[in-house]
ROMI-311762 format. One record per residue (C-alpha): x, y, z; residue in three letters; residue number from 1. Coordinates in Angstrom, 3 decimals, padded with zeros to 6 digits. Layout:
<pts>
+----------+----------+----------+------+------+
|       xx |       yy |       zz | kese | rofi |
+----------+----------+----------+------+------+
|        X |        Y |        Z |  Ala |  NUM |
...
+----------+----------+----------+------+------+
</pts>
This chain:
<pts>
+----------+----------+----------+------+------+
|       xx |       yy |       zz | kese | rofi |
+----------+----------+----------+------+------+
| -000.030 | -000.034 | -000.175 |  Met |    1 |
|  001.027 |  003.704 | -000.356 |  Arg |    2 |
|  002.605 |  005.358 |  002.091 |  Ser |    3 |
|  002.594 |  009.174 |  003.346 |  Glu |    4 |
|  005.354 |  009.579 |  000.660 |  Ser |    5 |
|  003.710 |  008.608 | -002.430 |  Ser |    6 |
|  002.779 |  011.722 | -004.687 |  Lys |    7 |
|  000.355 |  012.430 | -007.251 |  Ile |    8 |
|  001.123 |  016.131 | -008.874 |  Lys |    9 |
| -001.270 |  018.099 | -010.940 |  Val |   10 |
| -000.199 |  019.045 | -013.903 |  Gln |   11 |
|  000.395 |  022.525 | -015.661 |  Ser |   12 |
| -002.822 |  024.066 | -016.685 |  Pro |   13 |
| -000.637 |  025.218 | -019.922 |  Lys |   14 |
| -000.822 |  021.428 | -021.882 |  Ser |   15 |
| -004.788 |  021.932 | -022.231 |  Ala |   16 |
| -004.437 |  024.167 | -024.332 |  Glu |   17 |
| -003.369 |  021.576 | -026.483 |  Lys |   18 |
| -006.939 |  019.741 | -026.702 |  Asn |   19 |
| -009.439 |  022.302 | -025.298 |  Pro |   20 |
| -011.926 |  019.340 | -026.081 |  Ala |   21 |
| -010.995 |  017.066 | -023.463 |  Ser |   22 |
| -014.592 |  016.126 | -021.266 |  Leu |   23 |
| -014.657 |  014.584 | -017.949 |  Leu |   24 |
| -017.630 |  012.524 | -018.803 |  Ile |   25 |
| -019.354 |  010.832 | -015.565 |  Leu |   26 |
| -022.447 |  008.196 | -016.234 |  Val |   27 |
| -024.539 |  006.811 | -012.974 |  Ser |   28 |
| -026.645 |  004.980 | -012.997 |  Ala |   29 |
| -029.270 |  002.960 | -010.038 |  Pro |   30 |
| -027.806 | -000.542 | -008.881 |  Ser |   31 |
| -028.288 | -003.243 | -012.196 |  Gly |   32 |
| -028.754 |  000.078 | -014.451 |  Gly |   33 |
| -026.392 | -001.093 | -016.209 |  Gly |   34 |
| -023.321 |  002.017 | -016.322 |  Lys |   35 |
| -020.640 | -001.088 | -015.434 |  Thr |   36 |
| -020.838 | -002.456 | -018.685 |  Thr |   37 |
| -021.934 |  000.807 | -020.445 |  Leu |   38 |
| -018.241 |  001.855 | -019.089 |  Cys |   39 |
| -016.764 | -001.068 | -020.317 |  Gln |   40 |
| -018.363 | -000.666 | -024.090 |  Gln |   41 |
| -017.524 |  003.438 | -023.863 |  Leu |   42 |
| -013.925 |  002.529 | -023.519 |  Leu |   43 |
| -013.250 |  000.385 | -025.752 |  Ala |   44 |
| -014.843 |  001.778 | -028.410 |  Ala |   45 |
| -012.872 |  005.759 | -027.337 |  Arg |   46 |
| -009.184 |  004.300 | -027.451 |  Pro |   47 |
| -008.567 |  008.038 | -026.497 |  Asp |   48 |
| -011.160 |  007.864 | -023.315 |  Met |   49 |
| -009.787 |  006.910 | -019.547 |  Thr |   50 |
| -011.294 |  005.713 | -016.761 |  Arg |   51 |
| -010.474 |  007.962 | -013.428 |  Ala |   52 |
| -008.986 |  005.835 | -010.821 |  Ile |   53 |
| -010.493 |  005.387 | -007.501 |  Thr |   54 |
| -008.414 |  005.374 | -004.268 |  Cys |   55 |
| -009.240 |  002.604 | -001.299 |  Thr |   56 |
| -008.233 |  001.570 |  001.932 |  Thr |   57 |
| -008.879 | -002.030 |  000.780 |  Arg |   58 |
| -006.220 | -004.349 |  000.221 |  Ala |   59 |
| -005.577 | -005.149 | -003.513 |  Pro |   60 |
| -006.958 | -008.582 | -004.619 |  Arg |   61 |
| -004.406 | -011.022 | -005.872 |  Pro |   62 |
| -005.147 | -009.938 | -009.795 |  Glu |   63 |
| -005.072 | -006.251 | -009.033 |  Glu |   64 |
| -002.432 | -003.373 | -009.505 |  Lys |   65 |
| -001.873 | -000.539 | -007.966 |  Asp |   66 |
| -002.184 |  002.553 | -010.254 |  Gly |   67 |
| -004.129 |  000.555 | -012.985 |  Ala |   68 |
| -007.036 | -000.961 | -010.788 |  Asp |   69 |
| -006.833 |  001.180 | -007.895 |  Tyr |   70 |
| -004.923 |  003.450 | -005.866 |  Tyr |   71 |
| -004.423 |  001.857 | -002.586 |  Phe |   72 |
| -003.496 |  004.001 |  000.076 |  Phe |   73 |
| -003.298 |  003.412 |  003.871 |  Asp |   74 |
| -006.004 |  004.530 |  006.336 |  Glu |   75 |
| -003.471 |  007.121 |  007.435 |  Ala |   76 |
| -002.763 |  007.819 |  004.135 |  Glu |   77 |
| -006.209 |  008.283 |  002.684 |  Phe |   78 |
| -007.301 |  009.796 |  005.678 |  Arg |   79 |
| -004.228 |  012.817 |  005.014 |  Arg |   80 |
| -004.849 |  013.516 |  001.609 |  Arg |   81 |
| -009.166 |  013.943 |  003.137 |  Leu |   82 |
| -007.968 |  016.163 |  005.652 |  Arg |   83 |
| -006.153 |  018.434 |  002.950 |  Ile |   84 |
| -009.054 |  018.520 |  000.391 |  Gly |   85 |
| -007.270 |  016.442 | -002.353 |  Glu |   86 |
| -010.308 |  014.515 | -002.710 |  Phe |   87 |
| -013.130 |  015.731 | -005.209 |  Ile |   88 |
| -015.442 |  012.879 | -003.499 |  Glu |   89 |
| -014.989 |  009.509 | -001.289 |  His |   90 |
| -017.208 |  007.536 |  000.524 |  Ala |   91 |
| -017.144 |  004.535 |  003.066 |  Thr |   92 |
| -018.516 |  001.118 |  001.866 |  Val |   93 |
| -018.570 | -001.634 |  003.860 |  Phe |   94 |
| -015.873 | -000.820 |  006.254 |  Gly |   95 |
| -013.385 |  000.317 |  003.531 |  Trp |   96 |
| -012.987 |  004.415 |  002.659 |  Ser |   97 |
| -013.290 |  005.260 | -001.598 |  Tyr |   98 |
| -012.133 |  008.480 | -003.335 |  Gly |   99 |
| -011.836 |  010.414 | -006.503 |  Ile |  100 |
| -008.355 |  012.537 | -006.506 |  Leu |  101 |
| -009.159 |  015.704 | -007.770 |  Arg |  102 |
| -005.396 |  015.924 | -009.316 |  Ser |  103 |
| -006.249 |  012.195 | -010.632 |  Glu |  104 |
| -008.824 |  014.030 | -013.506 |  Leu |  105 |
| -007.111 |  017.115 | -013.560 |  Val |  106 |
| -003.822 |  015.380 | -014.958 |  Asn |  107 |
| -005.792 |  013.093 | -016.852 |  Lys |  108 |
| -007.925 |  016.427 | -018.715 |  Leu |  109 |
| -004.645 |  019.057 | -019.019 |  Arg |  110 |
| -002.624 |  016.189 | -020.944 |  Ser |  111 |
| -005.275 |  015.851 | -023.609 |  Gly |  112 |
| -007.584 |  012.496 | -022.440 |  Arg |  113 |
| -011.426 |  012.629 | -022.415 |  Asp |  114 |
| -011.985 |  010.930 | -018.915 |  Val |  115 |
| -014.742 |  008.707 | -018.021 |  Leu |  116 |
| -016.337 |  008.540 | -013.959 |  Leu |  117 |
| -018.561 |  005.732 | -013.377 |  Asn |  118 |
| -019.935 |  006.732 | -010.035 |  Val |  119 |
| -023.508 |  006.509 | -007.691 |  Asp |  120 |
| -025.954 |  008.817 | -007.908 |  Val |  121 |
| -024.228 |  010.991 | -004.356 |  Gln |  122 |
| -021.046 |  010.506 | -005.690 |  Gly |  123 |
| -022.022 |  012.420 | -008.912 |  Ala |  124 |
| -024.293 |  015.182 | -007.070 |  Ala |  125 |
| -021.089 |  015.365 | -004.906 |  Thr |  126 |
| -018.982 |  015.645 | -008.272 |  Ile |  127 |
| -021.400 |  018.391 | -009.746 |  Arg |  128 |
| -021.565 |  020.236 | -006.763 |  Lys |  129 |
| -017.804 |  020.376 | -006.221 |  Gln |  130 |
| -017.340 |  021.136 | -010.211 |  Ala |  131 |
| -019.239 |  024.618 | -009.521 |  Gln |  132 |
| -016.710 |  025.642 | -007.782 |  Arg |  133 |
| -013.940 |  025.173 | -009.825 |  Glu |  134 |
| -014.199 |  026.506 | -013.487 |  Pro |  135 |
| -011.680 |  023.841 | -014.634 |  Glu |  136 |
| -013.938 |  021.183 | -013.915 |  Leu |  137 |
| -017.300 |  022.782 | -014.644 |  Lys |  138 |
| -016.189 |  023.631 | -018.424 |  Arg |  139 |
| -015.733 |  019.931 | -019.010 |  Val |  140 |
| -018.040 |  018.028 | -017.134 |  Leu |  141 |
| -020.749 |  016.382 | -018.868 |  Val |  142 |
| -023.678 |  014.247 | -016.785 |  Thr |  143 |
| -025.723 |  011.267 | -018.030 |  Val |  144 |
| -027.974 |  009.603 | -016.400 |  Phe |  145 |
| -028.745 |  005.562 | -017.182 |  Leu |  146 |
| -031.844 |  004.206 | -015.997 |  Thr |  147 |
| -033.672 |  000.913 | -017.496 |  Pro |  148 |
| -037.508 |  002.022 | -018.743 |  Pro |  149 |
| -039.662 |  000.533 | -015.415 |  Ser |  150 |
| -039.107 | -000.573 | -012.085 |  Ile |  151 |
| -039.794 | -003.720 | -013.240 |  Lys |  152 |
| -036.971 | -004.316 | -015.848 |  Val |  153 |
| -034.997 | -003.147 | -012.884 |  Leu |  154 |
| -036.106 | -006.051 | -010.725 |  Gln |  155 |
| -035.700 | -008.388 | -013.396 |  Glu |  156 |
| -032.382 | -007.831 | -014.400 |  Arg |  157 |
| -031.453 | -007.856 | -010.532 |  Leu |  158 |
| -033.135 | -011.574 | -010.362 |  Gln |  159 |
| -031.614 | -012.587 | -013.393 |  Lys |  160 |
| -028.132 | -011.843 | -011.105 |  Arg |  161 |
| -028.737 | -013.970 | -008.861 |  Ala |  162 |
| -026.173 | -012.351 | -006.397 |  Ser |  163 |
| -029.027 | -011.704 | -003.669 |  Glu |  164 |
| -032.491 | -012.468 | -001.801 |  Thr |  165 |
| -035.416 | -011.236 | -002.566 |  Pro |  166 |
| -035.368 | -008.841 |  000.808 |  Lys |  167 |
| -031.581 | -007.500 | -000.438 |  Glu |  168 |
| -033.808 | -007.154 | -004.098 |  Ile |  169 |
| -036.444 | -005.474 | -002.580 |  Gln |  170 |
| -034.491 | -002.991 | -000.764 |  Lys |  171 |
| -032.437 | -001.939 | -003.961 |  Arg |  172 |
| -035.668 | -000.873 | -005.690 |  Leu |  173 |
| -036.833 |  001.013 | -002.828 |  Gly |  174 |
| -033.373 |  003.041 | -003.073 |  Ile |  175 |
| -033.472 |  003.091 | -006.902 |  Ala |  176 |
| -036.562 |  004.704 | -006.589 |  Arg |  177 |
| -035.468 |  007.979 | -005.409 |  Gln |  178 |
| -032.140 |  007.602 | -007.484 |  Glu |  179 |
| -034.268 |  007.460 | -010.126 |  Ile |  180 |
| -036.250 |  010.416 | -008.633 |  Ala |  181 |
| -032.923 |  012.546 | -009.159 |  Gln |  182 |
| -032.456 |  012.234 | -013.040 |  Trp |  183 |
| -033.537 |  015.529 | -013.819 |  Lys |  184 |
| -030.306 |  016.796 | -011.794 |  Asn |  185 |
| -028.345 |  015.547 | -015.153 |  Phe |  186 |
| -027.881 |  016.775 | -018.479 |  Asp |  187 |
| -028.845 |  013.347 | -020.346 |  Tyr |  188 |
| -031.254 |  010.668 | -019.215 |  Leu |  189 |
| -030.364 |  007.825 | -021.485 |  Leu |  190 |
| -033.296 |  004.844 | -020.554 |  Ile |  191 |
| -031.623 |  001.711 | -021.108 |  Ser |  192 |
| -032.682 | -000.303 | -024.277 |  Leu |  193 |
| -029.584 | -003.128 | -025.614 |  Ser |  194 |
| -026.166 | -003.157 | -025.256 |  Val |  195 |
| -025.458 | -001.701 | -027.946 |  Gln |  196 |
| -028.044 |  000.749 | -028.828 |  Glu |  197 |
| -026.994 |  002.250 | -025.142 |  Asp |  198 |
| -023.562 |  002.539 | -026.625 |  Leu |  199 |
| -024.542 |  004.086 | -029.702 |  Arg |  200 |
| -026.562 |  007.220 | -028.115 |  Arg |  201 |
| -023.850 |  007.428 | -025.662 |  Met |  202 |
| -020.734 |  008.018 | -028.137 |  Leu |  203 |
| -023.526 |  010.248 | -029.962 |  Ala |  204 |
| -023.420 |  012.536 | -026.696 |  Ile |  205 |
| -019.732 |  012.209 | -026.795 |  Val |  206 |
| -019.604 |  013.590 | -030.559 |  Glu |  207 |
| -022.277 |  016.648 | -029.888 |  Ala |  208 |
| -020.512 |  017.750 | -026.730 |  Glu |  209 |
| -017.144 |  017.776 | -028.461 |  Lys |  210 |
| -018.759 |  020.026 | -030.664 |  Met |  211 |
| -020.176 |  022.879 | -028.839 |  Arg |  212 |
| -018.862 |  026.047 | -029.919 |  Ala |  213 |
| -017.714 |  026.756 | -026.605 |  Ala |  214 |
| -015.514 |  023.417 | -026.641 |  Arg |  215 |
| -014.457 |  023.937 | -030.155 |  Ser |  216 |
| -011.480 |  026.135 | -032.155 |  Gln |  217 |
| -012.344 |  027.687 | -035.561 |  Ala |  218 |
| -010.326 |  026.818 | -038.490 |  Pro |  219 |
| -007.449 |  029.335 | -038.616 |  Ala |  220 |
| -008.561 |  032.114 | -041.711 |  Ser |  221 |
+----------+----------+----------+------+------+
</pts>
C-alpha cells in the first residue's frame, strides 16, 4: 500500500490548451442499471478515453495492480489526503474508504484525454457541486443518467443476476426509486434499451459535446 511519501502531482494547466475539447464524462445509474457495462463498452470504443482511477483503503486482490485498478492507500494516508482536501468525492463502503483525487481528473484532462467517471447518484451530486466551484472542471463536465425503462425491468435484471435475496432486491429497488427521481439533475437521460443501443447513444452524446462551440476552435482563416 502507498505510504504518506506517495505523491500524485497536478500537471501545469498549459497542457490543457493542446486539447480544449477534453471531456469529463460522468455516468450514473441505479444499481443494476447497466452503467458498468456501458462504461466498459465506451472505453473499448474510444481509445482516447481513460477512466478515473479510484483510491481505496482495502487490500488489493491478487489480480489487482496499484495505479491500474485502484490506488491502494493505507488508512493514515487516505485520511491525510482527505484532511487537506485532495478528494473531489469520497465515501465509506463496507468499512473501507473510497475516493477520487482531484489530481487524478485534472492530470488526465490536461494531458488531452477524455476522462470517464462511473459513480453512484450521491457521488454524482458531490462532483457536480464541486465542479460549480472549479471553472476548469465545470467547463468539461458532462453528466449522464442511465436507467432501465421501468422498475419492473430493473427488478428482472436484479433477479437475473441471482446474487441477492428477494429481501435485498426489494431494498435495492426502494433505493433505486429515490435515485431515479434525481434524473433531472443530469445533463442527459439515457433510457437503457440494449447494450448496443446504449453505446450508440452514449457515443452520440460524446461527439455532440465535443462539437459545442464553447469547446471548439474554428479553422484558421
